[in-house]
N, C-alpha and C positions, 0 to 999 in steps of 0.2 A: 403712892409716891409720884411726885411730879418730876419729869425729866426736863432739864433746861433745853429750850428750843423746840419742845413739842408744839405742833401746830394746833391752834384752835380750829374747830370745824368751819367757822365762817371766814377764816383767813385765806380765802382763795377766790379765783375768778374763773369763769368760763371764757372761751375764746371764740370770737366770731371771725370767720375768714373774709377776705375781700369780696367774694361773691355773695356774702350774706348767709352762709351756712355756718354750722357749729362744728368745731373740731371734736372728733370722737375717735374711738378705737374699734377695730375689728380684728379678725384673725389674720388680716393682711397688713396690720399695723395702723398707722395714722390714716384716717379718712375724714371727710366732712359729710354731715348729714343735713337734710333740709330742716329749716327752722321749725316747721310745723310738726316734725317728728322728734324733736329734741326734748321729749318729756321723760325718757328713761335715763335718769341721771347716772345710772351705773355704767353707761356706755360713753359718757362724755369726758373729755379731757379737762382737767382742772390745772390752773396755773397757781403755784405756790411760791411766793417770794418771801424768803426769811433771811434777814441779814444780807450777806453777800452771796447767797445761793438761790438759784432759781431751779425749780423742778416742775416737770410735767407729770401729772399722775392721772390715774384712771378713777373717776368718780370722786365724790366728796369724802369717801372713806379712805382714799389715798392708799390702797393696798398694793398697787403696782406702780412702779416708778419708771419713767422713761430713762433709758441708758444712752447718753450721748455717744459713747464709743461704738456700740452696736446698732444704735438708732432703732431699738426695739424695747419691749417691755418684758419684765419677769426676772431680770438679773437681781440677785440678792444684794449685791453691793455695786451700785452703778459707778461708772468711771467717766471722767471728763466733765465738762461744764457747758452750760447753756448761757450765751451772752444776750442780755437784754439791751436793745437800743430804743430809748424812749423817744416818741414823737413829741411835737410841741403840745399837742392835746394829751393830757394825762391818760385818757382812755385808750390811746393807741400806742402800739409798740411793735418791734420786730424781734424775732428770736433767731439766733445764729449759733452755729457750731463750726469752729475753725474757719470762719469767714464765709460760710455758706448759710443762706437765710431760708428759713421755712416759708414756703410760699404756695399759693394756689392762684393760678391765672384767673383774672376776672371773667365771668361768664362760664366758668367750668361747672360741670354738673355735680350735684350731690353724689357722693360715693367715689368721687375722684380722689386719688391719693395725693395729699400734700407731700412736697419733697423739699429737701435742702439743696439749694443751688446758689451759684454766684450770680447775683442780679446786677443789671445795669443801674447806674445812678438814676433816681427818679422813678424806678419801677415800683408801682404801688401794690403789686401782687403779694408782696411780703408783709403788708401792714395788717395786723390783727387788732381786734377790738376787745378790750377787757369788758366782761359783763359780770356784775355781781349777781348772786343767786336770785335776788328779787327782780333784777332787771331782765334776766333770762326768762323768768316766769312770765313777766309782763309781755315780752315780745313773742314768746311761744303761744301764749293764750290769744294775743291779738291776731297773730297770723292765721288762726283757725276761725276767726270771726269775719264779719263783713262790717263796713262802715257806711253810714249815711252822711255824706259830705255836703256842707252848705245846704242848698235848697233842693238837691237832687232827690228824685224818688226811686232811682235804681241803686241798690246797694253796690258799693265798690268792694271787690274781693282782692285778697292778697295775691300778688304775682311774684313767685320766687325768681323767675327769670329776669325781672326788671329791678330787683332789689340788690342791696350791697350792705356793707357794714357801717355805712353812714346814713342810709335811707332805706325805707321800705316802700315798695310800690303797691298801691291799692287803686285798681282801675287805672285812670290816667294821671293819678296824683303821686308825686314823690314826697314822702313824708319823712322829715328829718328824725332820726332815732332820738336825738337829744330832746326834741319837743315831746315825743311820746313819754320818755323816761322822766322828764321834768313834771309831767302831769301825774305820774304814779308815785313820786317821792313822798308826797304828803298823805298818802292813803293809809287808812287803818290797817293793821296787820291781818285782820280777818277778811279783807276784801278778796273775793274769789278771783284767783289768777293774778292778783296784784294789778288789776286792770281798772283804769278809770272808766266811768260810764260815758264820758265825753272829754274831748280835749281840743285845744287850739294848736294848729301848726302853721308855719309860715313858709311861703315861697318868696324869698326876698323880703319885701316889705308887706306882701299881700297875706292877710290873715285868712285862715280857713277853719271852719268848725267841723269836727268829726264826732259823730254819735255812734257808739258801738251798737251793732245790730246783732243780737244773739237770741233769736226767738225760740220759744218752746210752746208746744201745744200740750195741754195738761188735762188728763182724765182722772176721775176717781171711779174705780170699779171694785166694789165690794160684793162678795158672795158670787154665786153662779146662777144658772138658769137664764131667765130672759135678759138680764143685764149683760151677760156675756154675748148673747146673740145680737143685742143692740150695739155693743161695742165692736163686734166683728163687722157689722154693716157700716158703722161710722168710720172705722179704719179703712175698710175697702173703698169707701167713697173718697177719703183723703188721698189715698194712693191713686185711685182711678181718675179723679178730677185733675191730678197733676199731669196725666198723659195728654191732656188737651191744652196745656199751657205750661207755665213755669212749675216744675216739680218742687214740692216742699222738701228741702233738704236739712231742715233744722231738727231739733231733738223733740221726740215725743216722750213725755213723762207720764207714768202711770202709777198712781197710788192705789194699792190693793191689799186685801188680806188673803188673796188666793195664792196657791202654789206658784212660785215664780217660773218654774219650768213650763207649767201649763200656760201661763200668761205669755211667756217669751215665744212659745211655739205658736200661739194664736197670732201674735204680732208678725212673726216670720211668714206665716201662711198668708197674711194680708199684704205682704210685701213691704212692711215697715221694719227697717233695720236699725235705725238710730234711736234706740229706746232705752230709757232709764226707769228703773222700778224703785218705788218707795214703798216698803212693806210696813203696814200698820195694822193694828187690830181694831175691830168694831164689834160691839155687842148689840146695839139697837140702831134703828133708822136715823136717830139724831146724830150718832157717830158718823154715819155716812155723809149726811148733808153738811156737817161741820168740818169734814176732812179738808175741803178746799181752803177754808180759812186757816186751819192749823198749818197746812203746808206753806201757805204764803206768809204766815206770821212767824214761822220758826226759823227762817233763813235757808230752808232746804232748796229753795228755787232762786236764791239771790244772784246767781250768775246769769240769769236769763232776763232779757229785755228785748221785746215785750214777752208777756205770757198771755196765751189765749186759752182760757178754761172753757171746756165743752162737756156738757153732760153726755152720757153714752147714747142718748136718743137724738143726737144731732147728725144730720147728713151734710157733707161738704159738697156743694153742687158746682163749684168751679175752683180754680187755683186761688189760694189765699195770700199770695206774696204781697200784693199791693195793700191788702187789708192790714197785714202785719206791719208794713212800713208806716201806714197811717196811724196805727195804734202806738207804735214806738214814738212818733212825733207828738202824740196827744199829751195834754196836760191833765187828763183825768181818766177815770175808769169808765169804760164804755159798756153798756148793756142795752138790751132791746126794751124800749118803752112799751108798756101795756096800756094802750089808749082806753081800754074799758075800765081802768082802775083810777082811783084818786088816792094819792099817798096818805092824805090826812084822815081818810075814812075807811079805806079797805084793809081788812086785817091781813090779807095775803101779801101786802106790800109795806107793812110797817105800821098800820093804823093802830094796833094795840099799843105799841110803844109810844107813838105820837100822842095818843090819848092820855098816857101817863105823864109824859114830859114833853109838852109841845115846845116849838121854837118857831121863829119867823120863817114861813114858807108859804107860797101862794096856794090859795084854796083849790085851784084847778090843776095843780101840779100832779102829773101821773106817776104811778109806780113803774118799776121795771123788773125784768126777769133775772134771777141769779143763776140760771142754768147755762148761760153763755155770756162770757164777758172777756174784755181785754184789759190788761194792766201794762202801762208803758214800761215799767221797770219794777221787777219784783223787789229789789233791794230798796229803791226809793220809796215804794209804797208799803214796805213791810210794817211801819208803825200803824198804818190804817187798818191792816188786817189783824195786827195785834189788838187794836181797839175792838174790832168785831169779835174776835175769838174770846177775849177777856170779858167783854160785856155779855156775850151769849152764855159763857160758862157761869158767870156770877148770877145772872138773872135766872137761868134754869136751875142752878144749884140752890137758889133761895125759894123759887116758886114752883119748881117741879119741871121735869124734862118735857112735859106736854103742855106747859103753861102758855106758850106763844104759838098761835096758828102759823104754819109755814115759818118756823123759827129762823132758818137760814136766810130765807128771802126777806123776812122782816128786818133782821139786824143789818143785812146788806143794804137795804133801802134806807133805813134810819140813819146809819152812820154816814153813808155817802151824801145824803141830803143835808144832814147836820153839818158835815165838813165841807159841803159845796164842792165835791170832787167827782160828781157824775157828769158824763158827757154822752150825748146820744150816739154820735158817730165815732167809728164806722159801723158798730154792731146793729143799731136800729135800721140804718139804711140798707144793710147787707143781709138782713135776716127775714125770713118768712115763717109764719106758723103754719104747720101742716093742716091741710083740709083734704077730704076725699077728692080724687081726680084733679088735684091742682096741677097746673102745667109746669114743665121743667123750664125754668127761666135763667138759671145760672147767676143768681144774685150773690151767692156766697154760702149761706147756711139755710137749712130747713130744720126747724125744731119740731119734734114729733110729740111734744107733751100732751096735746089734746087727744091723741090716739089711745091714751090710757092703757087698757089691757091688750089692745091690738097693735101695740107699737112695732113688734117684730115683723109681722106680715106687711104692715103699712110701709115700714122702712125698706124691706126687701123689694116690695113692688115698685116703690119710687126709685130705688137704686137701679133696678133692672131697666126702667124707662130712661133713667139718666145715662146709663152706659149705652143703651141702644141709640138714643138720639144723638149723643156725643160722637158716636162712631159713624153716624149717618146711615145706619141700617134701618 
C-alpha cells in the first residue's frame, strides 16, 4: 500500500552550516560535526521539503522528526512549523521558528550547538547550504584527501578552520564549492566517493587546476615463512624512514591469503595504522605474481592515485612523499629499468611474447622489473591492467601455467611497451638493487631480489644500518 505524501528516500538534503560543518544530532540535540567526520549518515540531519511542510529528521531513514515546539527529537506527533526563507541561490536557505533563525556563528568549532535566535539583518550565520547526498559524499571524500594545485610539488591539505559553506580551504587556496560539485555532476555512479580525479576552480577570473592526491602503497603477501619476515622488514623501513622526514600518512593496502588478525597484528607492531586488507586465495606461485594485476584490474584500488606497488623484499630508505607526488603527475607507469636486459630478446622481460607477436620497438630497448612500480591513477589505468590480466589468463590457460618464463614480468613489459605507457622515473632514478656491503644512500628504495634465499638476513642487516646511520649513532 502506498500512502499519499510518503517521502522517497532521495527526496532530502543534508545541511552545511556557515562555518562549513554538517548539521547533526547528539544526545544534546542539534550539533555540527566536521566535514571530514560526516560519514556516519545515521547521525546527520536531513531536510525534507514536501508540499507546504518542512521537516528536519535524523538520517535518511527519517525515523526521528524535529519538534518545533520543544525543539527536540523523539516526539511521536510533532507540533508547530519550520519556516524556510529561500536565499537568491537555490542551494542556500534559512530555517526559522516563530521568528527565530537557526544559526551557527562563523568560525565556531565543530560540536557547537546551533541555536534559534533573532538575528540582525544581514547576519550570515543563519545561512545553511543544501547538499544532495552525492554532493555530501563528494565533499566528505575530498576533505580527507590532499590536492596538487597548479605546478606545486607540496600537497595542499584541507583546513576546516578556513572553510565555510561557500568555499573549502586547501593550503592557501579558497576553492568554491560550486566548482568542486560542477566537476562531480557528470561522474559515473560507481566513481569512488563521487570524486573527480581533477578539477578546475576559479579565484575571480584566475583558473587553477587541482589534482586529487590519494596515495596507497600496495603489497601482496601470500602464505607465511620468509615472506612475512621480508614484509615485516619492509614495513619497518617504511615507518622508520618517515621519522627522518615527511611521514607517510596514506593508506597501506595488503592483499593476502593469511589470517587477517595475524596480518593486522604484524602491521600494528610495525607502527603502520592505516591499513586495508584484501583477502584473496592462492593455490600456486602464479596466483601470487598475478595478484597485483588482478587487484589493479578489478577496481579494488580505484580510489587511489597514485598507487605504489612494492614486493615484500623492498626496503624504503628515505621518505617517499616526493616520489609519490612525481608518480601522480606522471603520464605513464614507472618501474626500474634493468640495463642488463633487452626487451626483444630476454625471456625474463617479455622476449617470449615479443618473439611470438613482434611490434615496432627499438632493438636496444631495455626491460624493467615488475616488483616495484608506480601507477598515476588506479582508476585511469585500470584498462591497462585489465589487458595484462586477461592476456595472462588467456595465454596461460591455453599454453599452460608454466609456459612463459617470469610470466608476470613478461606480460608487464610486453603490454607497457606495446601500449607505450612505460616511463623510467621516478622509480628507476630512486631504486637501487641490493649488493653485499652496499652503502646507505637514501635514494628511495632498495630491492633485495638478488639476495635470493638470503633475503631476510640481508634486509635485516641493511635495515639495522639504515636506522643506525639515520639516527647518527
